[in-house]
N, C-alpha and C positions, 0 to 999 in steps of 0.2 A: 879318146876315152875307151878303155877296153870293155868288151861285152862278152858275156858267156856264150859259148858256141856249142851247138848240139851235135856237130859232126856232119850235118847236112851240107855244110859249105864245101866239103871235099867230095861229095857224091856227084858224079856226072849223070846227066839225065838221058844217058843212052840206054841203060837197063838191058844190056845184051845178056845172053845166057852164059857168056864166057865168065869164068871165075874172075873176081876182082883181084887186082894186084894189091899187095900190102900197102896200106895208107900210112900217112904221116901220123905224127903224134896227136893231131887234132881229131883224127877219126877214131874216137874212143867208142867202145861198145855202148849202144844207146837204144833202149827200148822206149819208143814214143809213148807218152802218156795219152791214153785215149781221152778225147774231149768229153766234158761233163755237160749234159743237157738237162733242162727241166723235164719233169715227167710228161709234160704235155707235148714235148717235141718228139718227132719221129726219130727212132734210133738209126744210126748210120748203117746201112746194109752194104755188104761187100759182094761184088759180082763174082759168080762161080766160074765165069769164063777165064778169069786170070788167077784163080786160086786153085792150088793143088796141094792141099794139106797132107795128102797121103803119100807124097813123093818121098821115099825113104832116103834117096841120095842127096836130098837138099841140105846144104850146110846151114848152120845158124845164121851166117852173114847173108846168104842168099834169101833165107826166109825173111830176115828183117827188111832187105831191099824190096822183096815182093810185097810185104805189108805196106811199106811206104808208097810204092807205086799204086797199090790198090786204093789206099787212102786218098792219094792225090787225084786219081781218076774218078773217084766216086764222091768227091766233096760236092755238096749242094748248098744253095743259099738258105733254105729253111733250117738246116742243121747248124749253120753258123750265124744265125740271125741275132743271137745274143752272146757275143764273145765276152769273155771275162776281161780281156784287154783290147785296146785299140789295135787292129791289124796293121802290120807294117806295110803291106801292099796297098798303095793308094786306090787302085781299082777295086780291090776287095773291100777296103774300108768304106768306099762310097756305096757299094752294093749291100753291105751288111749292117750299116748303122740303122737303128730303128728310126722311122719317120716320126718326128715330133709334131704334135698337133699345134697348128698355128694359133697363137693367142689372139683372140678378138679384142680389139680396143673398144672401150666404152664410147658411146656417142659423144662427139665433141673433141675427141683426142686426135692428134696427128701422129703418124708414124715418124721414125727417125728421118727417113728420106723426105717425107712431106714437110717436116719441120725445118730440116737443114737446107733443103733445096726446093723452095717454093716454086721456082720457075719450071721445074720438071714435074711438078705435081698437077694432076688433073684438076680442073675447076670444080668437079663434084666433090673431090676429097677436101679441098680447101674450104668449101662452102659449109663444112661442119661447124666452123667457128664463126658465129654471127656477131657482127659489131653494130653498134648504133651509128647514126650519122650525126655529126662527123665522127670518123673512126677514132677510138680511144688510143692512147699510147700503146703500141704493140711491140712484140718482140720480133727481131730479125736477126737470125744467127745467134740467138741467145741474149741479144741486147735490146733493151727497151728503146723504141723510137718515140721521141718526145715531139710535141707540137713545136711550132716555131717560137712561140712566146716562152715555152718552157725551156727550150734550148738557149735562149738569150739569157735567162736568169742563171742557168747552169754555167754559162760561159763567164758571167760576172763573178760567180762564186769561185770558179777555178782561178780567176785573176787575183783573188784574195780580198774582194770587196765585201763589206758587211751589207746584207740586204734583208728586207722583209717582203714577203709576198703573201697575197691573200686571193680570194676568189669565192664566188658563190659555191654552194654545194655541188659536187660532181665535176669540178673543173680540174681535177687531177692534182690537187695539192699533195696528197700522200704519195702518189706515184713519183712526183718530182722530188719529194723529200728523200725517198729511198734511193733515187739516182744520185742526189747530192751527197748522201752519206757514203755511197759506194765510191763516188769520184774522190771525195776528200780522204777516205781511208787509203785509197791507192796513192794519192798525192803525198800523204804523210805516212807511207808504209814503214819508214824506218823508225817511227815513234808510235808504238801501239796505243798510247794514251793521249795523243795529240788532239783527237777529235772527241769531244764530250757531247753525248746525245742525251738531252733532257726534255722534259715537258712540264707543264704547270700542274698536271694531275697524274696520279699513279697509273690509271688505265691508259692514258695517252702515252706515257713513258714506256709501258710494257709493249705497246703496239710497235714502237720503233726500236725495241731492244735496249732501252736506256733506263735512266732513273729520273726522279723528280728533280727540279731545279734546287729545291731545298736540300735534298740529300747530296747532290753534287757539291753544293756550296758549303755544306757542313754548318748551316745556320739554325738548324732546328726549326722552330716556328718563325724565326726571323723578326721578332717583335722589338728587339733592342735597336739602338742606333748603330749606324754602320761601323763606327770606330770600336764599339764594344764587341760587335760581331766579329770584326777582324781580329781582335785580341783572342776571342774564343777559338777562332779557326787556327791561329798560330799554335795553340796548345794541342791541336789535332793534327798529328803528323801526316796522316793520309790525306786529309782535306787540304792541308797546306801544299802538299806535293801536287795535288790535282790543279790547284790554282796556278802554280808555277809552271807546270808542264803543258797545260792546255793551250793549243794554238787556235782551235776553232770551237766555239760554243754554239750548239744547236738548241733552240727552244721551240718546241711544238705546242700547239693549242695556247698561244700567248694571250688569247682573249680572256682567259681566266686568271691571268697574272696581274696582280695589283700594281698600279703605277708607282706607288711609294716603294714597294719591294724592288721594282726595276731600278729605281734610283739608288737604293741601298746596295744592290749587287754591283752596279756600275762603280760606286765609290769603293766598295770592298776590293774589287779588282785593282783599282789604282793603288790602294794602300799596300796590298800583299805583293804586288808585282813591281812596286816602286816606279810606276809609269803613270804620267798624268793623263794619258788618253783614256777614253771610256773603257771600262772593263780591263784596264791595264794593257790595252793594245790587242786584246783577243778579237779575232774575227767573229762576227755574229751572223748566224743564219736563223732568222725568226719567221715563223709562219703561224697561221690560224685565221679564223674568221670572226671578227668582232661583232658581226650581226648574229652570231650564235650565242652560246651561253656566256654570260658576263662573269666577272670575278665575284667571289663571295666576300661580303663585307659585313662585319658585326654591327657597324654603326648604321648600315643601310645606305650610306653615301658611296656610290660607285666611282672609282677612279681607274680608268682604263690605262693600259701600259703606254698607249700613244700619248697620254697626257703627262707622262713623266717628264721631268725637267731635262733629262739627258737623252730623251728618245731620238730627236733629230740628229744630235751630235754623234750618238752611238750607231745609228742606222741611217746613213744619208740617202740610201736608195730604197724606195717602197713601191711595190708593183701590185697590179691587179690582173689576175688571170680571167679571161673572158670566154674561152672556148669550153662549152659544157659537153662532157662525155657521158654522164650517167643517164640523162634523159635525151631522147631523140625527137620527142614531140615539141615543136616550137611553141604551141599553145601552153603546154604545161610549163615549159621553161619561162615563158613570160609571166605566168601566174606566180611562179615561185619568186621571180625577181620582184614582182610587186609586193609579195608577202615579205620578202627580205627587207625592203625599205619601209614596211609598215603602212603602205597606202595601196589599198585594193580598189580596182575599178568595179563598177556594179556588175559588169559581165563576168569578172573573175569570182565575185561573191556568189553569183547565181550558179556558176559552174561548180564551185566547192560545195555548195549546199546540195547539188544534185548527186554528189558522190556518197550520200548516206545510204544508197541502195545496198542490199545484201549481194555478195558475190559468191557464186558457187563454182568450185573448181572440180573438174572431172577426175583428177589424178589422186584425190583423197587428201591432198595437203591444203591446209587452210592458211590464212594470212597470219603474220606476226603482229600481235597487238602491242602497241607502245604505250607505256604508262609513265607518268612523271615520278611515281614513288615505287620503291623496291617492294614494299609490302603488297601492293596491288599485283606486281609481277609474280611474286611467290604464290599468292592466292590463286591466280589464274592458272599457272602451270600445275599446281597441286591438284586443283579441281579436275583438270583435264586428265591427269594421270590416274585419278581414282576411277574414272569412267572406263578405263581399260581393265579387262579381266585377266590379262596375261601375267606371268610370273615377273616379279621385280628382280632386277640384277643391279647390285650395288658396286660401284667402282670408287675406291678410296685413293686419293692422290698420294704420291710419295714426295714429301717436301724436304728441302735442304737449304743450304746457304750459310754465309759466314755470320749473319746477324743472329744472335742467340737471345737477346733481350725479348721476352715474350710479347710485350705490347708493340714494339717496333716491328718485330717479325710478323705478327698478325696483320699489322697495318700494310706491310709490303705485300703479303700474300693475298690480302683482300682486293688488291688491284688487278689480279689476274682474272681474265674472263673465265678461265678454267676453274671449276669448282672443286672444293676439297672433297666433297661427297656428292657423287652423281648417281641418281637413281634412274634407270631406264627400263622400259618394257617394250615388248613387240607392239608396234603401232604408234610409238611415241614420235612426236614431231620434233626434229632436232635441227640445229644449225651448226655448221662447221665454223670454228673460230680461229682458223689458221690457214694462211695461203699455202696450198700444196702444189698447184700448177695453174695454168691459164684457165682451166675449166672449173676446177674445184678450188674455190677461194674463200676467204673470210666472208661469211654471209651466205654461203650456199646452203640451201634448204634441203631436207631429206626426211625420210621416215624409216624407222628401224623395222626391218622385216623379219629378222631372226637373230639368234646368237650362235656362234660357232667357234670351234677350236681352230687356231691359226694353222695347225699342222694339216688340217683337212681342207683348208680354204682353197688352195691351188688345185687339189684333187677334184674339188667341186666346181672348178672353173670360176672361182671368186677371187678377184684381185684384192690385194691388201694396199690400202691407201698409203702412199709414200714409199712403198717398197717394190712394187712391180714396175719394171721399165715400161714407160708409156710414151716415149718419144718427146717428152717435154722436159727432159733433164733427169738424170739418174741420181737417186738419193741413197745414202748409205742405209743399210739395214738397221732397224731400230733395235735397241737392247732389250725390248720387252720379251719376256719368256714365251716360248712357243711349245705347243705339244705337252703341256703340263696340266691339262684339264681346265685351263682358264678359257672361258667363253667370252669372246668379244662381239660387239654388235656389228651386224651387216646392214648397211644403210643404203637405201635407194635414193640417190641424190637427183634433184631436178636441175638440169643444166640451163644456163641462160640461152643456149642455142635451141632449146625446146626438147632436146633429147634427155636421156636418163643414164646414170652411171651407178652400178651396184658395187659397193666397196666395203671390205671389212675395215673397221677403224680400230687402230691400236694406239697405245699411249704415245704422246709427244712431249717434248720438254719446253717449258716456259721459264723465263728467268729475268731477274733484275740485275743488270751488270754495270759496274763502274767502268770508266775509261781505262783503268789499269787492267781490266780483265777479271777483277774480283767479282764473284757472283754473290750478291748480298742475299738474294732469295731465289729459290728455284722450285718448280712444281712439275712433276711428271704425271700427266693425267690424259684421259681421252680428250681430243680437241673438239668436244661437242658440248652443247648446252641445250636444255629444253627450249623450244622456240615457239610455243603458242603465245608467249608474251615476253617482252623485253623492256628494260627501262630506257627512257629517252636519253639519259646520260650515257648509258653503255652503247646505245645505238649510234652515237656520234661517230661519223667516219664510215659507217656500214652502208652497203648497197643492198636493198631488199626488193625482190620482185613483187611481193605481196605484203601490203601494209594496211593495218586497221588502227585508226586513231580516234579517241574520244576527246575532243578539244575542250569539253566541259571540265576536264580535270587539270588543264594547263594553268599554271599560276605564275610562271616566270617569263620575262622578256626573252624572246628567241626560241622558246621551247616548241612553239607551234611550227616555226620554220624548220627547226632541226628535224622534228618528227616527220613532217610531210615531205621534206626534201630527201628522205631516205628512199622513197619510192622511185622506181625507174619509169613508171608510166601512169597515166590516169586510169587505165583499164585495171591495174592491180592495186588501186588505192581506194580505201573506204574511209570516209570521214563522218563521224557522228557529232552532233551538236556544234556545228560550225558557227562561230561567233566572230564577226569582224573585229570586235573590240579586243579579242584575245591575240590578234595579230599585231604585235607591238615591236617597234624598232626604236632603239635609243637615239634621240635627236643628236647627241654628241657624235655617235658613230656615223650617222648619215652625213653630218657636216664634214667630219674628218675625211670621209671616203672620197670627197671631191679633190683631195690633194694627191691621190694615188697616180702613179705613172702607168702607162701601158708598156709592157715589155717590148713589144714589136716597134712601137713608136720610138722608144728610147734607143733602140738599136740603130736607128737611122739618124741619131743625133738630134732629135727634136726636143729632148728634155721631157718636161711634164706634158702629158698628152691630154690637153683640155678637150679634145674631141674623142676621147676613148669611149668604149662601150658603157663604162660605169657612168660617165658624165651625161651621156645621151639618155640613159634610163632615168637619171635623177631629174633631168629637165622635164621628162614626161610625168613624173610622180609628184613633183613639188611645184 
C-alpha cells in the first residue's frame, strides 16, 4: 500500500556542512508543519547553539535541513505528550501515550485474569466472591459447573429422554433449567424453533424468555375439549406450525398447571402431529415445585398435573434435587423442609416465633416485605416513597411487539417484572430484576443515591451497569440515548459477599418470544422495581438477603413456604404473627413425592431411590 512521503526518507542523518547533491524526485521542497500544542503546554524552544539565522550565505535547502536538525535535537516528551496521531516509532509511542487511570472494579468483581485463570489468582482476590456451603453451581471458564445430581439430569435430557425434576426452594432448579435450555438450543441449532420454552404463568415465562403454555399451544383459555381445540389450532397457521416443528417442549412452574389441561395438551399433540405417543412424540422437560403455589381452579377442586391420566406415560422419569444452595444454615434448611411438608416440630415452631424481633441494618437498607396481595404491595411502596422529600424522576417504558389486540397485549405486558411507569427518588430502596453478572443478579438490593447523565458517568468514575467491562463477560452497549439530558439513577447495590457496588442503571429489554423468534411483546425499561414490598407471587424464584413476612395475611396453601424460603438465612428473616396452622401442605403432594427418584441414585442404575433424602425426611415428619 503506497504512503505519502514527506521527503525525509531521502535525507541522510550526516548533516555535514557540505552542500547536498541534488536529490531524486521524492525530495520535494517541504516546509515542516510546526506541531500544535494546547495553550497549557510549553512551546518548543530551539537551541541558539545550532541556529544561525543571520548567515547570509545559507541556501534555502541548508536552512530547511538545519531546522529539521534543530527540531530533532530539541524534541521533548512534554511537548509531544498529546500527539494528534499515534507515533510510528514504537519507543516514542510508548513514551508519549497518556497513562490511563486504572478502573477500580466494584467489590465482588473479578478481573479478566482472575476470572479466566483462577489458578494464577491470589487467594485474596478470589475471596471476594463468597459462596454458601455447599458451593452453588458456579462458573469456570464462562461455563456453569453443576452439582452431580444436576449433571445426571442434564445428561438424560441430552439423550432425548422426557424428564420432570423438582426440589425444595434453593436447590438450583432455575440454574439447571437455564443450562438445559442452552444445551438443547445448541443440540438443535439447525432449527431455531425446535425448542419451545413455556411456563404455566406469564411471570415464569418471562423469566426464561418464553411464553405461556396457552400462548404456545394456541388454545386461548383451553376450556373446550381436545378435539375442538385441535380444530381451532388448525385454523391458526402459526400455532399449527409450532406444534409440527417443535422437538422439545419445556414447561416451567408446572405446579400451577391443571391436570385436565395437561391431558388436553397431550391429546392435541397426538392429533396435530398424527402420532399416538404423548404430545405427538415431543420430548418434554418439566419442572416446578408442587409444594409451592397450586393451580387455580374456579370449582375449588385442585387437580395437580401429576394427577393427569397421561402424566406417567408422557414423563417416565421424575427426579428430586436434594442439595440446597440458597441457605447454608442446616437448622434453617431443616425448618424449611418441615414447613414444606406441613409438619413442624415444636422446636421449629418456637424458632419461627422468635423471629418476630425487629432487625436493624446499619447500611440504611431495610428488608423486603412480602404480601399475598398486590394492593398491599402498592400501598407499602407508595407510603415509603412519600416519606422521601427528594425530587421524583419518572421513567416510562417503551413497549412493542407483534400483538396489537389491546387486551391481549396488556395481559402479556403485565407479566413483566419491569413496570410501565416507574417513579424513583433519591433514597428509594430498589431491587434489580435482571441477571447482569455473578455479583449483580435478579434480586440484588440497592438504594438510589443520585441521578446523573450517562455522558458524565465515566468521568465521575461511575460504572454503567451492563456496559463497563468487569471481567465477568462483556455485554454490547445498550441503545439507550446518552448525553441528551436524560438522568438515570445511580444505585449503590449491596452484594452477597458483603461489599457494595455503585452502578448507573440504564434501560434493558424484556420480551415475550415465540420459538420462531417472533416477539409478541417487548418492554424497554430500567431493570429496577421499588423493593420495600413485593408480592409473594412475584417473589417466587427470587433469592432475598432480607425478608419480612406477616403470616397473618397468608390465605393459600404453599404461600408461607414460598415467602419464608426466599430468605438466605435466619439472621435476615423477620416473621410476624407466625401461626403453625398457616403452614399447609397438600396431602396429595406429600404422598406423590414418595415416588420421586434421586438423580444420583438413578445414575448408578438403582432405579427409584427409596432411600433418597426426600423419603428420609418424610419418615421423620409422618
